[in-house]
N, C-alpha and C positions, 0 to 999 in steps of 0.2 A: 179821486175826485175830490178836488180842492172846495171846501166848505165858502169860499171867496166867489166861485161861481158855479154856486148851487144850483142847479134847477129845481124847478118844479116838479113833484112826480108821483104817481099815482101806485099802491102796491094792491095789484089785484088777487081778489083770494082764489087763485088755482096754482097750484106748481108748476114750477116749468115743467112737467110731465102732464100739464091740464089734468091732474088732480085736482076737483073742488078741497078747501082746506076746510079745516073743523077746530073748536066748534064751529055754529053758525052763527054766535058770536062774537067771533074774532076781532071783527073790525069796531067794535065797540067798547069792547075791552083795553085794546089798543091804543085808541082815540081818549080814553077814561086816563090812562098812565098820565097823560099829556093836557089832563084839564083841572080844574081849580075851582073852590069857593068865589063865588062871587058875591058882590054888593050885596045881593037879595039872598045869600044865604045860600043859591042852590049850587051843587055842580055847574059848570060852563064848560064846553070844550073849548079847549084851543083856537083864538085864530088862525094858526095857522096848520093845524091840523085838524081832518073833519071824516066823519063815515062816509062811502059817499055810493054810486054804482059804478061798474065803468063797463060798455056792452051788455049789461045783463047782469053780473058779478058785482059782490060785494068787492067793495074796497074801500083804501084810505088814502086822503088828500093829503100832501106834505107840499107848503108852501114854502119857495126857496127861502123869503125871509127869514124861516126860523134856522137856515142854514148860517146867517147872517149877525144873529143875534145870541141862538144860542146853538152851535155848531154840536156841542155833545149830544143833546137830543137829537140835531138833526141826523149825526150819526147814528144813535140809536135805533130810528127807524129804518135805515138804512142796512143796516146790521140784522135786524129785526127780520126784513124780507130778504136777506141772503140768506140765514140760518135757517130757515123753514123752503128756501126752493125756493120763494114766491117769483111771479111773474112783476115784473119795476118797467111802468111805461114812464118815461122820462121828458120834458119839454111841455106838457099841459097844462090848459089852461084850469083853474078853479073850474067842475062841473053844477050847475045849477040844480041839481038834487038833492 
C-alpha cells in the first residue's frame, strides 16, 4: 500500500485468530506514542490517531491524513498491527466514541 492512497483504518484489539490483545491498555499506550505536549502543557493525542471501540472491542483509529503528512508514522501503525497479528479494518470513518 502506498501512503498516497492510504485509507483510514482501525486496529482492533483482537488477533486474527480472535484472541483479545493484551495488555488491556494497549490502545492508550499505542496512541501515547503518537501524542505530544500541547500549549496547556498536557499530553494530547494526535488528531490523526486515537483510541476508540469497534464492535465492542478496544481499538485505535488511524486517519488517512497521517499517511500523507507523516508516512513513516502511518507505516509504524500498520507494522504494529501486522507484527502483533491484529485485525485491521480499512476504509472506515472516525468513530464517535
